[in-house]
C-alpha positions as CSV (number, residue, x, y, z in Angstrom):
1,X,49.3,62.9,1.1
2,X,47.1,64.1,-1.6
3,X,44.0,62.4,-2.9
4,X,41.9,59.7,-1.1
5,X,43.8,57.3,1.2
6,X,43.4,53.6,0.5
7,X,43.1,51.2,3.4
8,X,44.9,47.9,3.1
9,X,42.9,46.0,5.7
10,X,39.6,45.6,3.6
11,X,41.7,44.0,0.8
12,X,42.7,40.9,2.8
13,X,39.3,39.1,2.7
14,X,39.0,39.7,-1.1
15,X,42.6,38.4,-1.6
16,X,41.6,35.2,0.2
17,X,38.5,35.0,-2.1
18,X,40.7,35.5,-5.1
19,X,42.9,32.6,-3.9
20,X,39.8,30.4,-3.7
21,X,38.9,31.4,-7.3
22,X,42.4,30.8,-8.5
23,X,42.3,27.2,-7.1
24,X,38.9,26.6,-8.7
25,X,40.1,27.7,-12.1
26,X,43.3,25.7,-11.7
27,X,41.2,22.7,-11.0
28,X,39.7,23.2,-14.5
29,X,43.2,23.1,-16.0
30,X,44.1,20.0,-14.1
31,X,40.9,18.3,-15.2
32,X,41.7,19.2,-18.8
33,X,45.1,17.5,-18.6
34,X,43.8,14.4,-16.7
35,X,45.5,15.2,-13.4
36,X,42.6,13.9,-11.3
37,X,44.2,14.0,-7.8
38,X,45.4,17.6,-8.3
39,X,42.0,18.6,-9.6
40,X,40.3,17.3,-6.5
41,X,43.0,18.9,-4.3
42,X,42.5,22.3,-5.9
43,X,38.7,22.1,-5.4
44,X,39.4,21.2,-1.8
45,X,41.7,24.1,-1.3
46,X,39.1,26.4,-2.9
47,X,36.7,25.2,-0.2
48,X,39.3,25.9,2.5
49,X,39.9,29.5,1.3
50,X,36.2,30.0,0.8
51,X,35.7,29.1,4.4
52,X,38.5,31.4,5.5
53,X,37.5,34.6,3.6
54,X,34.4,35.1,5.7
55,X,36.3,34.4,8.9
56,X,39.0,37.0,7.9
57,X,36.3,39.6,7.0
58,X,34.6,39.2,10.4
59,X,37.9,39.1,12.2
60,X,39.0,42.4,10.6
61,X,35.4,43.8,10.7
62,X,35.6,44.7,7.0
63,X,32.6,42.8,5.6
64,X,31.2,44.4,2.5
65,X,28.6,43.9,-0.2
66,X,31.4,43.8,-2.8
67,X,33.1,41.0,-0.9
68,X,29.8,39.0,-0.8
69,X,29.3,39.4,-4.5
70,X,32.9,38.4,-5.3
71,X,32.5,35.4,-3.0
72,X,29.4,34.2,-4.9
73,X,31.2,34.6,-8.3
74,X,34.2,32.6,-6.9
75,X,31.8,29.9,-5.5
76,X,30.1,29.5,-8.9
77,X,33.3,28.8,-10.7
78,X,35.0,26.7,-8.0
79,X,31.9,24.7,-6.9
80,X,29.5,24.9,-9.8
81,X,31.7,24.7,-12.9
82,X,35.0,23.1,-11.9
83,X,33.6,19.9,-10.1
84,X,31.1,19.2,-12.9
85,X,33.7,19.7,-15.6
86,X,36.1,17.5,-13.7
87,X,33.6,14.7,-13.5
88,X,32.8,15.0,-17.2
89,X,36.5,14.9,-18.2
90,X,37.1,12.0,-15.8
91,X,34.1,10.0,-16.9
92,X,34.2,10.8,-20.6
93,X,37.9,10.5,-21.3
94,X,38.8,9.2,-24.8
95,X,38.6,5.5,-24.0
96,X,35.4,5.8,-22.1
97,X,33.8,8.0,-24.7
98,X,34.6,5.4,-27.4
99,X,33.1,2.6,-25.3
100,X,29.9,4.7,-24.8
101,X,29.6,5.5,-28.4
102,X,30.0,1.8,-29.4
103,X,27.1,0.9,-27.1
104,X,24.0,0.9,-29.3
105,X,21.8,1.4,-26.2
106,X,23.2,4.8,-25.4
107,X,25.0,5.8,-28.5
108,X,22.6,8.5,-29.7
109,X,24.0,11.8,-28.5
110,X,25.3,10.2,-25.3
111,X,28.2,12.6,-25.0
112,X,25.8,15.5,-25.4
113,X,23.5,14.1,-22.8
114,X,26.3,13.9,-20.2
115,X,27.4,17.5,-21.0
116,X,23.8,18.5,-20.5
117,X,24.0,17.1,-16.9
118,X,27.2,19.2,-16.4
119,X,25.2,22.3,-17.4
120,X,22.4,21.2,-15.1
121,X,24.7,21.1,-12.0
122,X,26.2,24.5,-12.9
123,X,22.8,26.1,-13.2
124,X,21.6,24.5,-9.9
125,X,24.7,25.9,-8.2
126,X,24.0,29.4,-9.7
127,X,20.4,29.2,-8.4
128,X,21.5,28.2,-5.0
129,X,23.9,31.1,-4.7
130,X,21.4,33.6,-6.1
131,X,18.8,32.5,-3.5
132,X,21.5,32.7,-0.7
133,X,22.2,36.3,-1.7
134,X,18.6,37.3,-1.7
135,X,18.1,35.9,1.8
136,X,21.1,37.7,3.4
137,X,18.9,40.6,4.5
138,X,15.9,38.5,5.3
139,X,15.0,37.5,8.9
140,X,14.7,33.7,8.9
141,X,12.5,31.8,11.5
142,X,14.5,30.7,14.6
143,X,14.2,27.0,13.7
144,X,16.5,27.7,10.6
145,X,19.4,28.7,12.9
146,X,21.1,25.3,12.8
147,X,20.4,24.5,9.1
148,X,21.2,25.6,5.6
149,X,18.5,25.9,3.0
150,X,19.7,23.3,0.6
151,X,23.3,22.0,0.3
152,X,25.9,24.7,0.4
153,X,27.9,25.2,-2.7
154,X,31.2,23.7,-1.3
155,X,29.3,20.7,0.0
156,X,27.5,20.3,-3.3
157,X,30.9,20.2,-5.0
158,X,32.0,17.5,-2.6
159,X,28.9,15.4,-3.5
160,X,29.6,16.0,-7.2
161,X,33.1,14.6,-7.1
162,X,32.4,11.7,-4.6
163,X,32.5,9.0,-7.3
164,X,36.0,10.1,-8.2
165,X,37.0,10.2,-4.5
166,X,35.7,6.6,-4.1
167,X,37.6,5.6,-7.2
168,X,40.8,7.1,-5.8
169,X,40.2,5.5,-2.4
170,X,40.3,2.0,-4.1
171,X,43.2,2.9,-6.3
172,X,41.1,2.7,-9.5
173,X,40.3,-1.0,-9.0
174,X,36.6,-0.6,-9.3
175,X,35.6,1.0,-12.6
176,X,32.0,1.0,-11.5
177,X,32.6,4.3,-9.8
178,X,33.6,5.7,-13.3
179,X,30.4,4.4,-15.0
180,X,28.8,7.4,-16.8
181,X,25.3,6.4,-15.5
182,X,26.5,6.1,-11.9
183,X,28.3,9.5,-12.1
184,X,25.4,11.1,-13.8
185,X,23.1,10.1,-10.9
186,X,25.5,11.7,-8.4
187,X,25.7,14.9,-10.5
188,X,21.9,15.1,-10.8
189,X,21.5,14.4,-7.0
190,X,24.1,17.1,-6.0
191,X,22.5,19.6,-8.4
192,X,19.0,19.0,-7.0
193,X,20.3,19.2,-3.4
194,X,22.0,22.6,-4.1
195,X,18.9,24.1,-5.7
196,X,16.4,22.6,-3.3
197,X,15.2,24.1,0.0
198,X,15.9,20.8,1.9
199,X,17.4,21.7,5.3
200,X,20.9,20.5,5.8
201,X,23.2,20.7,8.9
202,X,24.9,24.0,9.6
203,X,27.7,23.6,12.2
204,X,28.7,27.2,12.8
205,X,25.9,27.8,15.4
206,X,26.2,24.5,17.2
207,X,27.8,24.7,20.7
208,X,29.2,21.8,22.6
209,X,29.3,21.4,26.3
210,X,32.7,21.9,28.0
211,X,32.9,18.3,29.0
212,X,32.7,17.2,25.3
213,X,35.4,19.5,24.1
214,X,38.2,17.0,24.6
215,X,36.3,14.4,22.5
216,X,35.7,17.0,19.7
217,X,39.4,17.8,19.7
218,X,40.3,14.1,19.6
219,X,37.9,13.6,16.7
220,X,39.5,16.5,14.8
221,X,43.0,15.1,15.4
222,X,41.8,11.7,14.2
223,X,40.4,13.1,11.0
224,X,43.6,15.1,10.3
225,X,45.7,12.0,10.9
226,X,43.4,10.1,8.5
227,X,43.6,12.8,5.8
228,X,47.4,12.6,6.0
229,X,47.8,8.8,6.1
230,X,44.7,7.7,4.1
231,X,43.6,10.8,2.2
232,X,41.1,9.4,-0.2
233,X,39.6,6.7,2.1
234,X,39.1,9.3,4.8
235,X,37.4,11.7,2.4
236,X,35.2,8.8,1.3
237,X,34.1,8.1,4.8
238,X,33.5,11.8,5.5
239,X,31.4,12.0,2.4
240,X,29.3,9.0,3.5
241,X,28.7,10.6,6.9
242,X,27.6,13.8,5.2
243,X,25.1,11.9,3.0
244,X,23.7,10.2,6.2
245,X,23.5,13.6,7.9
246,X,21.0,14.9,5.3
247,X,18.0,12.7,6.3
248,X,18.9,13.3,10.0
249,X,18.9,17.1,9.4
250,X,15.5,16.9,7.8
251,X,14.2,15.0,10.9
252,X,15.6,17.4,13.4
253,X,14.5,20.4,11.4
254,X,10.9,19.4,11.5
255,X,11.2,18.5,15.1
256,X,12.6,22.0,15.9
257,X,10.0,23.6,13.7
258,X,7.1,21.9,15.5
259,X,8.6,22.8,18.9
260,X,9.1,26.4,17.8
261,X,5.6,26.8,16.4
262,X,4.1,25.1,19.5
263,X,6.0,27.5,21.8
264,X,4.9,30.5,19.7
265,X,1.3,29.4,19.9
266,X,1.5,28.9,23.7
267,X,3.0,32.3,24.0
268,X,0.2,33.9,22.1
269,X,-2.5,32.1,24.1
270,X,-0.7,33.2,27.3
271,X,-0.7,36.9,26.2
272,X,-4.4,36.7,25.2
273,X,-5.2,35.2,28.6
274,X,-3.5,38.0,30.5
275,X,-5.5,40.5,28.5
276,X,-8.7,38.8,29.5
277,X,-9.5,37.4,26.0
278,X,-11.8,34.3,26.0
279,X,-11.9,31.5,23.5
280,X,-14.8,29.5,22.1
């Protein structure tokens, strides 16, 4: 065979990433046509394939810088642009836009203001992904092991579309969830959380004792059954649990940080003592 041979195996993780990107872009299309459930579904599928591409790369031992950059570009579209655009389309549909513009209190450039919030979320997501890429080759302190720095992009997308998920869970009966001010607060919150350095829970390094494995399996099966039977209500409950996990993550982060720094200080004192150093 002449020329350089091309290996197929390294292409698989990138193909999975492309699938995530395809679902993210498809969510934009569904949002444009007002297909809210499909738009949420496609963002969810983008999150699933975003999770799988890294697993596939590690499984095949074909991780690459190209794959990491491609993943970030996919994440920006799927979790920075698509969710924010979806919420804008859902909140500012024709009827809602007319009602907003007829309200003298918010009529002045109201639509432009809400679009500005969409841009804010997208830029916060871009900042979060850029920071993540710059920290890939940086050794983080041990107390960061169980935490993300800020909300990950897929979780940020989930927070962004939570008002829509609440609305779907109650079959559209409560229009409060569609209120532009309420939605804007969620978008601003999710954007800040993505761009911030607030510690949030990272499950990939958490290990459970063998005796708790059966309970973990039962919980997963319970969630799967809920997603199949009561999709939107289950997603709403999971979203609320994630919101509650943020202050808990901050508490445990500072607890682990104090313990780590205390241990390091004791270790230094012990080393100095062995060398015969004295302290005032």
